[in-house]
N, C-alpha and C positions, 0 to 999 in steps of 0.2 A: 540712470545715467544723467538725466536732466538735473536731478537733485544734486548729484555730485558736481556737475559743472557749475551750478550756482554756488556751491560751497567753495570750490576752488577759486572762482572769480572774486568772491567776497574776501577770502583770505589773502589773495594776491594784492588787492587794494590796500588792505591793512599793512601787509608787509612792505609795500612800496613807501607808505607814509613813515614807517619806523626807520627804515634805512639802517646803515651800520652793518657790522660783521655778524651780529646776532639775528639778522633778518631771516636766515634759513631756518633756524630752530624756532623762531617765532611763528613762521608760517606753518611748520609742522604742528606746533601746539594749538594754533588757532584752528587748523583743519580738524584735529582730533576733537576739539571741543564742539565744533559745528556738527561734525559727523555724529558724535555722541548725542547731542541735542536732537538731531533729526531722527535718530533711531528711537530714542525714548518717546518723542512726540508721535512717532508713526506707529507705535505699538497698539495692538488691539486690546491689550490688558493694561489696567492701571498699575503704575509702579511708583514706589517711593523707596528711599534708601536712608539709612542712619549710620552715623559714625559710631565709634566705640562708646561714646558718652550718651548716645541716644538722640543726637541732634539730627534733624531732617536735612539731608544734603541734596536729594533729588526728588522731583515731583513732576510727573508728565501730564499731558493734556487729558488723557483718559481718566486719571485720578481727579483732575479738575472737573471733568464732565460728570462723574459719578457723585462727587461730594460738593462741588461748587467752590471749593477753595482754590484760588489761583496759585501759580508757582511762587509769586512774590510773597503771598500771604503764608505759604507753607514752609518754604525753605528757610532754615535758620532757627526754627522753633525747637524747643527742648521737648522732645517726645510729642505724643498726641493728646495728652491729658488736657481736658478743659475746652478743647476746640474740635477735635475729630473723634474723641472718645469721651464718654461720660466720666467724670472724676471718680465715681464709685467703681468703674470697671477698669480704670487706667492702669493700676498697679498689676493686675492679673494679665491684661492684654500685653502691656509692654514687656513684662517678664517673659511671656511666651515668644514675642517677636525677637527680643534681644538674646533670648536663650539659644537661638539658632547659631550664634557665634561659637557656642561650646558643644554643638551637636553635629554629627556628620550628616551629610545629605540634606534634603529639603524637608522642611516641616510644614504640615498642612493644618490650618486652623480655621474655624468659623467663629465670627463674632460680629457685633453690630457697631457701625461707625456713624458719626453724626455728620449731617450735611450742614452747609452754611446757613440754610433756612431753619435749622433746628430739627429736621426730620431724622429718622434712623434708617439705615440701609444695612441689611444682612449681607455680609461678604464672605467669600472663601479666599483665604490667603495661602500663598506658598512663599516661605521665607528661607533664605540660605545665607551662610556667612560669606563675607568678602575678605580675602586674605591678601597680604602684601607679597612682595617678591620672595620673602623668606618663609612664607607659609603661615605667618602669624595673623590672627583675625584682627581686622581693622574696622569692621562694621558689618552691616547686614542689609540686604535688599529684600524688598517685600513686593511681590506681584499679587494683585487681588482683582476680583471681579464680583459682580452681583451674583448671589447664589442662584437665583432663578435662571440667569443666563448660562451659568455653568451647568445647571441641571438640564437645561434645554440641549446644550451641547452633548452632555453625556447620554441623554435620552436619544438623540439622533444617532450617536455612535452605536448605542445598544440596539436600536432599531435596525440599523444597517447590518450589524453582525447577526441578529436574529433572522433577518430575511435571507442572508446568504448561508445560514447554517441550519436553522430549524424550520424553515417555512415548508408548508405542505403543498406549495405550488412552485413552479419553476421561476427562477429569477436570473436574468442574464443582463449584464451591463455591456452594451454594445458601443464601441467607440465611433468616432466620426467616419471611419473607413468601413463601417458595418462589419466589424470583426469582434467577436466576444472578448471582452477584457476581464470580466469576472463572471463566474457562474456558480450556482449552488448545486448541491448534490442532487436535488430533485430534477433540475434541468439536465444535468449530465445523464441521469437515468432515462429521461424522456428522449434524448438524442442517442442513447445506447452507446455512449463513449465515456471515458474518464474525464474528470474536470480539467485536468491539465491538457488533455488532448484537444479540448475545445478552444483554449485560449489562443488568440492571435490567428486562428484559421478562418478563411472565408466560410460563410454559411453554406455556400454551395458544396462544401466538402461533406456536409451531413444531410442536406435537404435536396430532394430532386424536384418533384412536382410541388408547386406552391411557393417556390423560391422567389419568383418575380413579385408575387403579391406581398410576401413578407418583406423583401427589400424595399418595395415601393412604400409600404407602411412606415418603415423606419426612416426613409428619406423624407417622407411627408412630415413626420414628427420633428426631425432635425430642422426642417425649413419653416414649418408653420406653428409648431408647438404641440402641446398635449391635446389629443383628440377628446371630444366630449364624453365618449363612452367606450366600452370594450368592443372588440371585433372578434369574430370567429373565423379562423383561417385554417383551411384544410391543407395539410402537407403530407408528402410521402418521403420517407427516409431513403437514403441512397442504398442501392443493392449491396449486400454484404452485411448490412445492419438489420435487414428484414428480407424475407423471402420474396422471390419474383416468380410469377406464374409462368409455367411452361406450356409448350404446345401439346396438343393431343385432341382426340375425339372420343366422346363418351361411348358411342356404340362400338368403336373398334377396340377399345382396351378392356371391354368386358365389365365396366363399372355400372352399366345400366343407367338408372335414373340419376346416379351421382355425376356421370360424365366427367367433366374437367373440374370437379369441385375442389380437389386438393389444392391445385395451383391457385385457383381463385381465392381461396381462403387465405393462403399465404400472402397474396398481393393485397387483399383487404386489410390484413393485420398490420401492414406497414403504413397504411393511410390513417392519419390521425387528425382530429379536430381539436385545435388549441384555442380556447377563449383567451384573448390577449388584451392586456392593457399596456399602454405606453406612456412614459413620462420623459419629457426632455430635461436633461441635466445641464445646467449652466453654472459657470464659475461665479461664486459670490464675491470674488475679489476684483472682478473686472468692472469698469465703469459702465460698459454696455454688455448685455447678455452674450456670452460666448459659449456656444453649445459644446459641451464636453462629450456628449454621447446620449444614448437613450437607455433608460431602465425599462426592460421588457419583462413583464410579469405574465405568466400564462398558466393555464390549468387545462388538463386533458379532459375534454368533454365528449370523447368519441363514443363511449357506450351510451351516454344520454342522447346524443344526436342520432345515433343509429336506431335507438328505440323510438325516438320521435318520428324519424323518417319511416320506420316500419309501420307505426301506428297510422300515420297519414296515408301510406300506401294501401294499407288494409281498408281504411275508410273509403278511399277513392274506388278501390276495386269492388267493395261491397255495393257502393252506389252504382257503379257501372253494371253489375249483375242485376241489380234491381231495375234499373232503367231498361236494360235489354229484355228482361222478362216481361215488363209492361208493354214494350213495343212489340215483342213477339206475340203476345196474347191477342193483338189486334190483327194479325195476319191470318187470312183464310188458307193460304198455301203453307203447309208445314216446312217445305224446303226454303221458302222465303224467311220463315222464322229462324231457321238454322243459320242462314247467311247474316241475319240481323245480329244474332249472338256473336258471329265472327267479326262483324264490323265494330260492335261495341267493345270487343276485347282488345282491339288494336290500340285504343287511346292510352298512351303512356306505358304500353306494354311491349309492343313489337312494331316493326316496320312493315312486315308483310304477313299474311296468313293464307294458308292453302288448306283446302278440304278435299281429301282423296277418299273415295268410297269403294266398297266392293260391289260387284254386280248384284242385282236383286236375286238372281238365281243362286247366289252363294249364301243366301241368308241362313241356311241351316248347316253350313260347313265353314271351317276356318281356313282351309288351304285347298289348292287345286290338286289334281292327282300327282303332280310332280313335287308338291310340298311348298311351292312359292306362292304367296297371295298375290292376286291381281288387284291393283288399285287404279281407279279411274278418277281423273280430275273432275270434281263437281263444282268447285267454286274457288276463286282467288280474289283476294282483296289486298290493297286497293286496286280498282280496275284500271285507273289511269296512272299506274306506276311508271316511273321513268325507266328507260332502258329498252332493249329490244322486245318485240312482242313474243308471247309464249309460243312454243312450237305446237302445242295442242290447246285449243280454246276449251275452257270449262264447259263440259256437256255430258251429263250423265247418260243421255240416251244414245250417244255415239258408240259406247262400249269399247273404246280404244284405251288400253292401259297406258299409264304415264311412262313406263319403261325404266323403273328404278333398278339399278344394279344390285347384285347380291351384297348384303351387308349395309344397305342404305339405312339411315336412322329410322325412317318411316316404317320399313319392313321389320326392323328390330322391335319397334314399339308394338307393331301389330302382333308379332309372334310372342312377345313377352306379356302382352295385355297390360302394359304400363306406359311409362314415359321414358324417353331417352333424350339426353342433351348432347350436343356436339358443338365443338368450337375449333376453329383453325388455329387460334392463338396468334399473338403478336399483331402485326399489321395486315395479316392475311397472306394467302398463297395463291398465285395465279391459277385459275382453272378449278379451284376447290369448290366454289359454288356451282359452276357450270356442270361439273361432274355429278352433282347431286340434283340437277334439274331445278336449282334454286335461282332466284334473281341475282343479277350481278351486284357485287358489293356485300353480299351476305357473308358474315363471319361467325355468327352464332345461330344455332338452330335448336328447337325444342319440339319433339314429336310426341304426341299422346294419343292413345287408342280411343276409339269411340265405342263404348259398351252400352248395350241396352238389352234387358231380358236375357242376360247370360250369353249374348252373341256379340262378336266384334263386327261393327258395321263399316269401319274405315279408320282413317288417321287424320287428325288435325295437326298442322305444322305451323309454328310461329317462328319468324325469322327476324334477326336484328343485324344492323350494320356495324361498322367499325367504331362509330361514335357512341355505341351503347355498351354496357357491361355484359358479361356472359350471363346466361340464365342460371339461377340458383334453385335451391330446393323449394323456397316459397313460391318462385315463379312456376315451378312444375305443379305445385298444389293448386295454384290459381288456374293453370291451363286445364287441369283435370276437372275443376268445377265447371269451366266453360264446356269441356267435352261432354260432360254428363247432359247438359241442356241441349247441346247440338244433337247428341245421339238420340235423345228422346224425340226431338222434332223429326229427325230422319226416320226413326222407327215408325212414328205416326204416319209419315208420308207413305211409307211402303205398305203399311197396314191398310190405309184407306184406298191405296191404288189397287 
């Protein structure tokens, strides 16, 4: 608009000076000439035009920049021979350029032009005929640019198309409102929707957990620019696109050591780790960088990260077992060694641990005459746990049973000589932990039997709060390794007694 205002003001001044009845038409013609000159000079491509006899009629600033010939030096010349084209090449080149007047559509050619300093520039041209009002050819215009610049443009376009069609990782173009504007097929599969369903929708429609971190990363890129390296973001897809864990208890539903494994696996399947790279996109036409959005490239690293986490967890647990064995070897009292194993097991594994043993008189039998095992609390860790004090202090000599109800996971583990997992699911149910004689806030339990020399000596119970994930099969295996060491110490204590 500013350019148009300048054109109109200049033409008005010319019209006022001319005066007379023809001032109106003179103003219109001057406006058209100024507008045409502004358009030609503002083009990103070089442009020259020829009349029917091959005389140069137009020459814009981009052509002057590429070849060095000014508009005054170029306009009015007969063809390009001898100054913009070598004389040996002039006949062939001019024949191809002027031949566009007799050919439909645009003609594309590549040839070398001469600069004012005598150098040569390889250009790619697009020429087309210029017709009069009756459709008769009256000349030809030719737009040209340096071949390497054209190749760079075509390469950029080809790269964009390849990223959004054939890339083996997800590519999403997010606009300034943090809504996907373009997405490739790989990204749509990662979000488990169609490509068209993603476009224009808030990311919260597809992502549940991890949405705040993802949007914060996108906003940071829009404000600060491209980050120095990729980031790994854990996300969970919305329900309906991936399964959600249900409620249940392992001992009650008859799944034994599996417990609530099915729902946990479904919930874990929806949690993905995406290694993400971000690029801020800015308009190349603006004087100052104006962010158009963010190019988000990501690759699913879930399987790799889970394997890394599992390997790290195994290394840590093996180290804990080794440290516990060395510490227990220094104990004179075998029962103290058993509690040491229990203490070392808590680190990174559980919030609470309970040790319930059968009376010494039961060493040679598995159940009492009524068929229900008696379990006596022998140890509980941590000792200074928050919450109310236990109803029965750990004391093997007292002989008072804990009082587990029928169907308790500890009793099931004892009867089955294995491990039983139990979870309340969700955010917990009031009274669930108290009904099982477990500390307040417990939502996940794992009970494993203590076996030594073919006898069941009791049950070790590991408990987790709502901030931790449910116990899985690998946790049960680790608990059984701990139980073997505890059972050996308890059996040694009873033997020496």
